[in-house]
N, C-alpha and C positions, 0 to 999 in steps of 0.2 A: 446536130446530135453528135456527142463525142463517142469515142471508141467503146467505152464502158457501157454507155446507154445502148449502143447498137447491138452489143453482144450480151446484154443482160438477159437473164432467164425470163422467158415469157410465160404468162399464165392466162387462162381463159377468164374473161370477165363478162358480166351481163350488162348490156346496154339496151335501153328502150329507144328505138329509132323508128322514124316514119318509113314504112316498107317501100313506099314509092320512091323516096329519096335513096334508099339503099339500092334498089334496082337500077335507078339512074346512075348512081355512082359506080356500080359494077360494070356498067357499059364503058366507063372511062378508065378503069384500072383492073389489072389482073389480080392484085393483092389488096383487097379492101382494108385488111387489118394494118398493113404497112402504111397505107395512105392515111388512115385515121391516126395512127401513131405519129406520123410525120406532122400532121395538122395539129395534133395535141401538143407535140413538142414545140411547135411554133407559137401556139397560144400561150404556153407556159413561159416561154422566153419573153414574149411581149408583155405579159402580166408582171413578170419579175422586173423588166426594164421600167415599166410604168410605176411600180412600187418604189424602185430606186430613185426615179425622177421625183416623185412626190416627197421622198425622204430628203433628197438634196434641197428641194425647195423649202421644206420645213426647217432644215438646218440653216439655210441662208437667212430665212426670216428670223429665226431665233438669234442668230449672230448679229443681225442688224438691230434687232430690238435690244439685245444686251449692250451693244455699242452705244445706242441712243441713251439707255439708262445710265451707263457709265459716264457719258459726256454731260448729261443734263440732269441726272437724278430722276427719280420717279415722281409723278404728280402726287402720289399718295404720301410721299415723305412730308409734304407741307401740312398734311392733315393728321399725322400720327399723334396719338395721345401717349405714346410710350416714351 
């Protein structure tokens, strides 16, 4: 978490959580809100990284397909009526 996120204004939000899990979590942390915020930040970072990875894979696939088409043309070119 960067400095701006750490010092961003906080506001109350409503979450629906399993009360047994909440009680168990409270036995491990003095600040449940901070713990949840840290875990949520980690989750967001992981999701952003996964999205970027999928985009890089799609870009690489597209580049390979474009190179293949440039080198050998498209199969559909043989059957074009234009």
